[in-house]
C-alpha positions in Angstrom: 116.9 90.6 110.8 117.1 86.8 111.3 115.8 85.8 114.7 115.2 89.4 115.6 112.6 88.8 118.2 114.9 86.5 120.2 117.9 88.9 120.0 115.9 91.9 121.1 114.0 90.1 123.9 117.4 89.5 125.5 118.5 93.1 124.8 115.5 94.4 126.7 116.4 92.7 129.9 118.0 95.8 131.3 117.8 98.1 134.3 115.5 97.5 137.3 111.9 97.7 138.2 109.6 98.0 135.2 112.5 98.2 132.8 113.4 94.6 133.6 110.3 93.2 132.1 110.8 91.3 128.9 109.2 92.4 125.7 107.7 89.3 124.2 106.7 89.0 120.6 103.1 88.3 119.8 101.7 86.9 116.5 98.7 88.6 114.9 97.3 89.4 111.5 97.4 93.2 112.0 98.5 95.9 109.5 101.1 97.9 111.2 101.5 101.7 111.3 101.6 104.1 114.2 98.8 106.1 112.8 97.9 107.8 116.1 98.9 111.4 115.2 96.5 113.5 113.1 98.4 116.7 112.7 98.5 120.2 111.2 94.8 121.0 111.8 93.8 124.4 113.3 95.0 124.7 116.8 92.4 124.8 119.6 92.8 127.9 121.9 94.2 125.7 124.7 96.3 122.6 124.5 96.6 120.3 127.4 99.9 118.7 128.5 98.8 115.3 129.6 101.6 114.2 131.8 105.2 114.6 132.7 107.4 112.2 134.7 111.1 111.9 135.2 111.2 109.2 132.5 109.3 111.2 129.9 106.6 113.6 128.8 103.4 113.2 126.8 102.1 116.3 125.1 98.6 116.5 123.7 98.6 118.9 120.7 99.4 119.5 117.1 102.8 118.2 116.4 104.1 121.1 114.3 102.9 123.7 116.7 104.3 121.8 119.7 107.7 121.1 118.1 108.1 124.9 117.6 108.1 125.4 121.4 111.2 123.3 121.9 114.7 124.8 121.8 117.3 123.8 119.2 119.2 120.5 119.9 116.8 119.2 122.5 116.7 115.5 121.4 119.3 112.9 120.7 117.2 110.9 118.3 113.7 110.7 116.7 111.9 107.4 116.1 108.4 107.7 114.6 105.8 106.3 112.2 103.4 109.0 110.8 99.9 108.1 109.4 100.2 106.5 106.0 98.7 108.3 103.0 95.2 107.2 102.1 95.1 104.1 104.3 93.2 105.2 107.4 90.5 107.6 108.3 90.8 108.8 111.9 87.8 111.1 111.7 89.5 114.4 112.3 89.3 117.2 109.7 92.7 118.1 108.4 94.4 114.9 109.5 97.7 113.9 108.1 97.2 111.1 105.6 93.8 112.2 104.4 95.0 114.7 101.8 93.5 114.5 98.4 96.8 115.2 96.8 99.9 113.2 97.5 102.1 116.3 97.2 100.2 117.9 100.1 100.8 114.9 102.3 104.6 114.9 101.5 104.8 118.7 102.1 103.2 118.4 105.5 105.6 115.7 106.6 108.5 117.8 105.3 107.4 120.7 107.5 107.0 118.5 110.6 110.4 116.8 110.1 112.1 120.1 109.4 111.2 121.1 113.0 112.4 117.7 114.1 115.8 118.4 112.5 116.1 121.7 114.3 115.3 120.1 117.7 117.8 117.2 117.2 121.3 117.5 118.5 123.9 118.1 115.8 124.9 114.4 116.1 121.3 113.2 116.1 119.5 110.6 114.0 116.0 110.2 112.7 114.4 106.8 112.1 111.2 106.9 109.9 108.8 104.0 109.4 106.4 104.6 106.5 104.3 102.4 104.4 103.3 102.4 100.7 100.0 102.3 98.9 98.3 101.7 95.6 96.3 104.1 93.6 92.5 103.9 94.2 91.6 103.2 90.6 88.9 105.8 90.8 87.1 104.3 93.8 85.8 106.9 96.2 85.4 104.7 99.4 86.5 101.4 100.9 84.6 99.0 103.0 85.9 97.5 106.2 86.5 93.7 106.5 86.3 91.2 109.3 90.0 90.9 109.7 90.8 94.6 109.5 87.9 96.9 110.5 90.2 99.9 110.4 90.4 99.5 106.7 87.0 101.1 106.1 87.1 104.7 104.6 84.4 107.0 103.4 86.8 108.8 101.1 89.6 107.8 98.7 92.2 110.1 97.2 92.2 110.4 93.4 95.0 108.8 91.4 98.1 111.1 91.6 99.2 112.9 88.5 101.4 110.8 86.3 100.2 107.5 87.8 97.7 104.9 86.5 95.1 102.8 88.2 96.7 99.9 90.2 100.1 101.6 90.3 102.2 101.1 93.4 102.7 104.8 94.4 106.2 104.5 96.0 105.2 106.8 98.9 108.2 105.9 101.2 110.8 106.8 98.6 108.9 109.9 97.5 108.9 111.1 101.2 112.6 110.1 101.7 113.7 112.0 98.6 111.7 115.1 99.7 113.4 115.0 103.1 116.8 114.5 101.5 116.1 117.6 99.3 115.1 119.5 102.5 118.5 119.0 104.1 118.4 115.5 105.8 121.2 113.0 105.1 119.6 109.8 103.9 121.9 107.2 105.3 120.1 103.8 105.1 117.0 102.0 103.9 115.9 99.1 106.1 113.4 96.5 104.9 111.1 95.5 107.7 110.1 91.9 106.8 106.9 90.8 108.6 106.6 87.0 108.9 103.1 87.3 110.1 101.9 89.9 107.6 98.2 90.3 107.0 97.1 88.1 104.1 96.0 89.7 100.8 93.5 88.3 98.4 95.2 89.7 95.3 95.9 87.4 92.4 97.9 89.6 90.1 100.9 90.5 92.3 102.8 89.1 95.3 101.2 89.8 98.7 103.0 92.5 100.6 105.0 91.5 103.6 107.4 94.4 104.2 107.6 98.1 105.0 110.4 100.6 105.0 112.4 102.2 107.8 114.7 105.0 106.8 117.7 106.2 108.8 118.4 109.9 108.4 121.0 112.1 110.1 121.1 115.8 110.8 124.8 116.1 109.7 127.5 114.1 107.9 129.0 113.0 111.2 126.5 111.6 113.8 126.2 109.2 116.7 125.7 105.6 115.7 126.5 102.8 118.2 127.1 99.9 115.9 128.4 97.7 118.8 125.0 98.0 120.5 123.1 96.4 117.6 125.5 93.6 116.5 123.6 90.4 115.6 124.6 86.7 115.4 126.1 85.7 112.1 125.6 82.4 110.3 128.8 81.2 111.9 127.6 82.1 115.4 129.9 85.1 115.6 128.7 88.7 116.0 128.3 90.7 112.8 127.1 94.2 112.0 123.4 94.9 111.9 122.0 94.1 108.4 119.4 96.1 106.5 116.6 93.4 106.5 114.9 93.1 109.9 112.6 90.2 110.6 110.1 91.4 113.1 106.5 90.2 113.7 103.6 92.7 113.8 102.4 93.1 117.4 98.9 94.1 118.5 97.8 96.2 121.3 94.3 95.0 122.2 93.0 98.3 123.5 93.9 100.3 120.4 91.5 100.3 117.4 94.4 101.6 115.3 97.5 99.6 114.4 100.6 100.1 116.5 104.4 100.2 116.2 105.9 96.8 117.1 108.3 97.1 120.0 111.1 95.0 118.5 111.2 97.3 115.4 112.0 100.2 117.6 114.7 98.6 119.7 117.6 98.7 117.3 116.8 102.3 116.3 117.0 103.5 119.9 120.1 101.4 120.8 122.0 102.5 117.7 120.9 106.1 117.8 121.3 107.1 121.5 123.0 106.6 124.8 121.4 105.8 128.1 119.7 108.8 129.7 119.4 110.7 126.4 116.0 111.8 125.2 114.1 110.2 122.3 111.4 112.1 120.4 108.3 110.7 118.8 106.1 113.4 117.2 103.4 110.9 116.2 103.1 109.1 119.6 99.9 107.1 119.1 99.6 104.5 121.9 103.1 105.3 123.1 105.3 102.3 121.9 108.4 104.5 121.5 108.0 105.7 125.1 107.6 102.2 126.4 110.7 101.0 124.7 112.7 104.1 125.5 112.0 103.7 129.2 112.9 100.0 129.2 116.2 100.8 127.5 117.1 103.5 130.0 116.3 106.5 127.8 113.9 109.4 128.4 111.3 110.4 125.8 108.9 113.1 124.6 105.8 112.0 122.7 103.4 114.4 120.9 99.9 113.2 120.2 96.9 115.1 118.9 94.2 112.7 120.0 93.7 112.8 123.8 92.2 109.3 123.8 95.4 107.8 122.2 97.5 109.8 124.7 95.5 108.2 127.5 96.2 104.8 126.1 99.9 105.7 126.1 99.7 106.8 129.7 98.1 103.5 130.7 100.7 101.4 128.9 103.4 103.3 130.7 101.7 102.7 134.1 101.2 106.4 134.7 
């Protein structure tokens, strides 16, 4: 989206109190994914609900197990970014994204998002940010670097069946098609263009500067407020939201994992919900979806397995 940061900074000047704070774009060379939720491991005997306030709720626990506790049609919209496959090691056995087989990763996401679909209102939408990856070429580990310490991993998944070393895997579309086959309506592909994308040293392909955001709906007819996300056209007149969004990556200094940029979330929430409705993020991380939901007059429920990440979210929300 051309000039997306300026447009959405104005949009976020709503409400009163903390909601009236502007969200300002920050430039940084940071790889973006939410990456905080490490799910589908064996449940501890007791799960702790970290905090609940009138504006929202943060739940510490396995996302699949916690989602099953919610009734049908609980949420208006879901906005999330799960851990990307094979790109981060969060140090928890059974973590999503650390599967040795790509098929297992996709199946786990299908199971989680099947529960998301059940808990969405019949007119609900689901916005999914997910990144791609290349095959490891037989390498079994990856070192960290000065610009991206989170890049280090002591394992690497083998090359998926049918692919070759150096192949681009196409993870986002494989996940999208699997969700479509499971019953979701795949409505739109959005290209998130990152002007300040992290540099790459590759010399045999273009450096990556984009990720995907998919819009799914639970049913053929659904709530989508196109007026709330109209953008300035080349002639200065408003036009419908386009499918390429220009949004800078945005660091959160206290998080050692990459975070969702707030301006990427704004159009998803504005288009997919009304004020005072409830937004779900089953991979809550440091709580960016909760921060933006509250500033835009929505309530939220975030589920996060890692208690340390949930505490970061609580701190960002001022709880």
